C-alpha positions as a Markdown table, in Angstrom:
| # | Residue | x | y | z |
|---|---|---|---|---|
| 1 | Met | -3.3 | -20.5 | -10.4 |
| 2 | Ser | -6.0 | -22.6 | -8.9 |
| 3 | Arg | -9.3 | -21.2 | -7.6 |
| 4 | Tyr | -9.2 | -20.2 | -3.9 |
| 5 | Gly | -9.9 | -23.3 | -1.8 |
| 6 | Glu | -8.4 | -25.8 | -4.1 |
| 7 | Asp | -5.0 | -25.3 | -2.4 |
| 8 | Pro | -5.0 | -26.5 | 1.2 |
| 9 | Glu | -1.8 | -24.6 | 2.0 |
| 10 | Thr | -3.4 | -21.2 | 1.6 |
| 11 | Ala | -5.6 | -20.9 | 4.7 |
| 12 | Thr | -7.2 | -17.4 | 3.9 |
| 13 | Phe | -8.1 | -15.5 | 0.9 |
| 14 | Ser | -5.6 | -12.7 | 1.6 |
| 15 | Glu | -2.9 | -15.4 | 1.9 |
| 16 | Trp | -4.1 | -16.9 | -1.4 |
| 17 | Leu | -3.6 | -13.5 | -3.1 |
| 18 | Arg | -0.2 | -13.0 | -1.6 |
| 19 | Ala | 1.0 | -16.5 | -2.6 |
| 20 | Gly | -0.4 | -15.8 | -6.1 |
| 21 | Ser | 1.8 | -12.7 | -6.3 |
| 22 | Glu | 5.0 | -14.5 | -5.6 |
| 23 | Pro | 7.9 | -14.1 | -6.2 |
| 24 | Val | 7.2 | -10.3 | -6.7 |
| 25 | Trp | 5.7 | -10.0 | -3.3 |
| 26 | Ser | 8.9 | -11.1 | -1.5 |
| 27 | Ala | 11.0 | -9.0 | -3.8 |
| 28 | Val | 9.0 | -5.9 | -2.6 |
| 29 | Val | 9.2 | -6.7 | 1.2 |
| 30 | Gly | 12.9 | -7.5 | 0.9 |
| 31 | His | 13.8 | -4.8 | -1.7 |
| 32 | Pro | 17.2 | -3.3 | -1.3 |
| 33 | Phe | 15.7 | 0.2 | -1.2 |
| 34 | Ala | 13.4 | -0.8 | 1.6 |
| 35 | Thr | 16.5 | -2.2 | 3.4 |
| 36 | Ala | 18.3 | 1.0 | 2.9 |
| 37 | Ile | 15.4 | 3.0 | 4.5 |
| 38 | Ile | 15.5 | 0.6 | 7.5 |
| 39 | Arg | 19.3 | 1.3 | 7.8 |
| 40 | Gly | 18.9 | 5.1 | 7.3 |
| 41 | Glu | 21.0 | 5.0 | 4.2 |
| 42 | Ala | 18.4 | 5.5 | 1.4 |
| 43 | Asp | 18.3 | 8.6 | -0.8 |
| 44 | Met | 14.7 | 9.6 | 0.0 |
| 45 | Arg | 14.4 | 12.7 | -2.3 |
| 46 | Arg | 13.2 | 11.0 | -5.5 |
| 47 | Tyr | 11.3 | 8.4 | -3.6 |
| 48 | Leu | 9.3 | 10.9 | -1.5 |
| 49 | Val | 8.7 | 13.4 | -4.3 |
| 50 | Gln | 7.1 | 10.6 | -6.3 |
| 51 | Asp | 5.3 | 8.9 | -3.5 |
| 52 | Phe | 3.6 | 12.2 | -2.6 |
| 53 | Gln | 2.0 | 12.1 | -6.0 |
| 54 | Phe | -0.1 | 9.2 | -4.8 |
| 55 | Val | -1.8 | 11.1 | -1.9 |
| 56 | Asp | -4.7 | 12.4 | -3.9 |
| 57 | Ser | -5.5 | 9.1 | -5.7 |
| 58 | Phe | -5.0 | 7.1 | -2.4 |
| 59 | Thr | -7.3 | 9.4 | -0.5 |
| 60 | Ala | -9.9 | 9.1 | -3.3 |
| 61 | Leu | -9.6 | 5.3 | -3.2 |
| 62 | Leu | -10.2 | 5.4 | 0.6 |
| 63 | Gly | -13.3 | 7.4 | -0.1 |
| 64 | Ala | -14.4 | 4.9 | -2.7 |
| 65 | Ala | -14.0 | 2.2 | -0.1 |
| 66 | Val | -16.3 | 4.1 | 2.3 |
| 67 | Ala | -18.9 | 4.3 | -0.4 |
| 68 | Ala | -18.5 | 0.7 | -1.7 |
| 69 | Ala | -18.3 | -1.2 | 1.6 |
| 70 | Asp | -21.3 | -3.4 | 2.3 |
| 71 | Ser | -21.9 | -2.4 | 6.0 |
| 72 | Phe | -21.6 | 0.5 | 8.4 |
| 73 | Glu | -19.0 | -1.5 | 10.4 |
| 74 | Ala | -16.8 | -1.8 | 7.4 |
| 75 | Arg | -17.1 | 1.8 | 6.5 |
| 76 | Val | -16.0 | 3.1 | 9.9 |
| 77 | Pro | -12.3 | 2.1 | 9.8 |
| 78 | Phe | -11.9 | 3.5 | 6.3 |
| 79 | Gly | -13.3 | 6.9 | 7.5 |
| 80 | Arg | -11.1 | 6.8 | 10.6 |
| 81 | Phe | -8.0 | 6.0 | 8.6 |
| 82 | Leu | -8.8 | 8.7 | 6.0 |
| 83 | Gly | -9.1 | 11.3 | 8.7 |
| 84 | Gln | -6.4 | 10.4 | 11.1 |
| 85 | Ile | -3.6 | 9.0 | 9.1 |
| 86 | Ala | -4.0 | 9.8 | 5.3 |
| 87 | Thr | -4.8 | 13.5 | 5.7 |
| 88 | Asp | -3.1 | 14.3 | 8.9 |
| 89 | Glu | -0.1 | 12.2 | 10.0 |
| 90 | Glu | 1.2 | 11.0 | 6.7 |
| 91 | Arg | 0.4 | 14.2 | 4.8 |
| 92 | Gly | 2.1 | 16.2 | 7.6 |
| 93 | Tyr | 5.2 | 14.0 | 7.3 |
| 94 | Phe | 5.4 | 14.6 | 3.6 |
| 95 | His | 5.3 | 18.3 | 4.0 |
| 96 | Arg | 8.0 | 18.3 | 6.6 |
| 97 | Ala | 10.2 | 15.7 | 4.8 |
| 98 | Leu | 9.9 | 17.4 | 1.4 |
| 99 | Ala | 10.7 | 20.9 | 3.0 |
| 100 | Ala | 13.9 | 19.3 | 4.7 |
| 101 | Leu | 14.9 | 17.9 | 1.3 |
| 102 | Gly | 14.7 | 21.3 | -0.3 |
| 103 | Glu | 11.6 | 20.4 | -2.2 |
| 104 | Asp | 8.3 | 22.4 | -2.5 |
| 105 | Pro | 5.4 | 20.3 | -1.3 |
| 106 | Ala | 3.1 | 22.5 | -3.4 |
| 107 | Ala | 5.0 | 21.8 | -6.6 |
| 108 | Thr | 3.7 | 19.4 | -9.2 |
| 109 | Pro | 6.8 | 17.5 | -10.5 |
| 110 | Glu | 6.8 | 15.4 | -13.5 |
| 111 | Pro | 5.6 | 11.9 | -12.5 |
| 112 | Glu | 7.8 | 8.9 | -13.3 |
| 113 | Pro | 6.1 | 6.3 | -15.6 |
| 114 | Val | 5.5 | 3.9 | -12.7 |
| 115 | Thr | 4.0 | 6.7 | -10.6 |
| 116 | Thr | 1.5 | 7.4 | -13.4 |
| 117 | Glu | 0.6 | 3.7 | -13.9 |
| 118 | Phe | 0.1 | 3.3 | -10.1 |
| 119 | Arg | -2.2 | 6.3 | -9.9 |
| 120 | Ala | -4.1 | 4.9 | -12.9 |
| 121 | Leu | -4.6 | 1.6 | -11.2 |
| 122 | Met | -5.9 | 3.4 | -8.0 |
| 123 | Asp | -8.2 | 5.5 | -10.2 |
| 124 | Glu | -9.4 | 2.5 | -12.1 |
| 125 | Ala | -10.3 | 0.7 | -8.9 |
| 126 | Arg | -12.0 | 3.8 | -7.5 |
| 127 | Ala | -14.1 | 4.3 | -10.7 |
| 128 | Gly | -15.0 | 0.5 | -10.8 |
| 129 | Gln | -16.7 | 0.7 | -7.3 |
| 130 | Asp | -15.9 | -3.0 | -6.9 |
| 131 | Tyr | -15.3 | -3.3 | -3.2 |
| 132 | Pro | -13.0 | -6.4 | -3.2 |
| 133 | Val | -10.9 | -4.9 | -6.0 |
| 134 | Ile | -10.6 | -1.7 | -4.0 |
| 135 | Leu | -9.6 | -3.8 | -1.0 |
| 136 | Ala | -6.9 | -5.7 | -3.1 |
| 137 | Val | -5.2 | -2.5 | -4.2 |
| 138 | Leu | -5.3 | -0.9 | -0.8 |
| 139 | Cys | -4.1 | -4.1 | 0.9 |
| 140 | Val | -1.1 | -4.4 | -1.3 |
| 141 | Ala | -0.1 | -0.8 | -0.6 |
| 142 | Glu | -0.4 | -1.2 | 3.1 |
| 143 | Trp | 0.4 | -4.9 | 3.8 |
| 144 | Ser | 3.6 | -4.8 | 1.7 |
| 145 | Tyr | 4.8 | -1.7 | 3.6 |
| 146 | Leu | 4.1 | -3.4 | 6.9 |
| 147 | Gly | 6.1 | -6.2 | 5.5 |
| 148 | Trp | 9.3 | -4.3 | 5.1 |
| 149 | Ala | 8.8 | -1.8 | 7.9 |
| 150 | Ser | 8.3 | -4.7 | 10.5 |
| 151 | Arg | 11.9 | -5.8 | 9.6 |
| 152 | Ala | 13.2 | -2.7 | 11.3 |
| 153 | Arg | 14.8 | -3.2 | 14.7 |
| 154 | Glu | 15.5 | -0.8 | 17.5 |
| 155 | Pro | 17.3 | 1.6 | 17.5 |
| 156 | Leu | 15.6 | 3.1 | 14.5 |
| 157 | Pro | 17.6 | 5.6 | 12.4 |
| 158 | Glu | 17.9 | 8.9 | 14.1 |
| 159 | Gly | 16.9 | 11.0 | 11.1 |
| 160 | Phe | 13.2 | 11.7 | 11.2 |
| 161 | Leu | 13.1 | 11.1 | 7.4 |
| 162 | Tyr | 13.7 | 7.4 | 8.1 |
| 163 | Arg | 12.3 | 6.9 | 11.6 |
| 164 | Glu | 8.9 | 8.5 | 11.1 |
| 165 | Trp | 8.4 | 6.8 | 7.7 |
| 166 | Ile | 9.1 | 3.4 | 9.4 |
| 167 | Glu | 6.9 | 4.3 | 12.3 |
| 168 | Leu | 4.1 | 5.3 | 10.0 |
| 169 | His | 4.0 | 1.7 | 8.6 |
| 170 | Glu | 4.7 | -0.3 | 11.8 |
| 171 | Gly | 3.2 | -0.5 | 15.2 |
| 172 | Pro | -0.1 | -1.7 | 16.8 |
| 173 | Asp | -2.4 | 0.8 | 15.0 |
| 174 | Phe | -1.0 | 0.1 | 11.5 |
| 175 | Arg | -1.0 | -3.7 | 12.1 |
| 176 | Ala | -4.7 | -3.4 | 13.1 |
| 177 | Trp | -5.4 | -1.4 | 9.9 |
| 178 | Val | -3.7 | -4.1 | 7.7 |
| 179 | Gly | -5.5 | -6.8 | 9.7 |
| 180 | Phe | -8.8 | -5.0 | 9.0 |
| 181 | Leu | -8.0 | -4.9 | 5.2 |
| 182 | Arg | -7.0 | -8.5 | 5.1 |
| 183 | Gly | -10.0 | -9.5 | 7.2 |
| 184 | Glu | -12.4 | -7.8 | 4.7 |
| 185 | Leu | -10.7 | -9.7 | 1.9 |
| 186 | Asp | -10.9 | -13.0 | 3.9 |
| 187 | Arg | -14.6 | -12.3 | 4.7 |
| 188 | Leu | -15.7 | -11.6 | 1.1 |
| 189 | Gly | -13.3 | -13.5 | -1.1 |
| 190 | Pro | -14.2 | -17.1 | -0.5 |
| 191 | Ala | -17.8 | -16.5 | -1.6 |
| 192 | Leu | -17.0 | -14.6 | -4.7 |
| 193 | Pro | -17.5 | -16.4 | -8.1 |
| 194 | Ala | -14.4 | -17.7 | -9.7 |
| 195 | Thr | -14.4 | -14.8 | -12.3 |
| 196 | Ala | -14.6 | -12.2 | -9.4 |
| 197 | Gln | -11.8 | -14.0 | -7.5 |
| 198 | Ala | -9.7 | -13.8 | -10.6 |
| 199 | Arg | -10.4 | -10.1 | -11.0 |
| 200 | Val | -9.3 | -9.4 | -7.4 |
| 201 | Leu | -6.2 | -11.6 | -7.8 |
| 202 | Asp | -5.3 | -9.6 | -11.0 |
| 203 | Ala | -5.6 | -6.3 | -9.2 |
| 204 | Phe | -3.5 | -7.6 | -6.3 |
| 205 | Arg | -0.8 | -8.8 | -8.7 |
| 206 | Arg | -0.8 | -5.6 | -10.8 |
| 207 | Ala | -0.4 | -3.5 | -7.5 |
| 208 | Thr | 2.4 | -5.8 | -6.3 |
| 209 | Val | 4.3 | -5.4 | -9.6 |
| 210 | Leu | 4.0 | -1.7 | -9.4 |
| 211 | Glu | 5.2 | -1.6 | -5.8 |
| 212 | Arg | 8.4 | -3.4 | -6.9 |
| 213 | Arg | 8.9 | -1.2 | -9.9 |
| 214 | Phe | 8.4 | 1.9 | -7.6 |
| 215 | Phe | 11.2 | 0.8 | -5.4 |
| 216 | Asp | 13.4 | 0.0 | -8.4 |
| 217 | Met | 12.7 | 3.6 | -9.7 |
| 218 | Ala | 13.6 | 5.0 | -6.3 |
| 219 | Ala | 16.8 | 3.0 | -6.3 |
| 220 | Gly | 17.7 | 4.4 | -9.8 |
| 221 | Asn | 17.3 | 1.0 | -11.5 |
């Protein structure tokens, strides 16, 4: 793929990353399992059991973003999201949802291969302390979920397993969070050397592929 700025159709760096991850990106956003969540028809047990295994690595990656960000203004949204969403709202949802599904939130089930690989990517980005790479992995996780959740229409499914999971990944606050992540990539990406841009694109693509594989796993494929 060309270096950012060489293709006039990609207006921002985050759009360049997304375009460079097609057609996998669209396969994630339009995945049949995501559609089943929107319809209230998905079997959420395997999906949530495995997704909960990301919480620790995801939280650590947010902490790495706080440390690696280049300004106080950039650090604040990560700290706010870390405290209000990742450790409170989302973790609370997992505990209630897993209990409702007959699973023990304190258990440590065997991770699926894709779960292990996704945690390894998060841990790699955290250990590397490369802020744009950290942003790329976080942005895929959040932007792709906004992509499928924003397809949901009222009335949402009545069951809280579906309704609250959709609401956690849609709405003004979550859109602002994704907008912040994209904005940081758009701020920093254009000035990066070509080698660094390629490194960020590679992380974005790898995360996108893992998102699709995770949905495939949840769907039993």
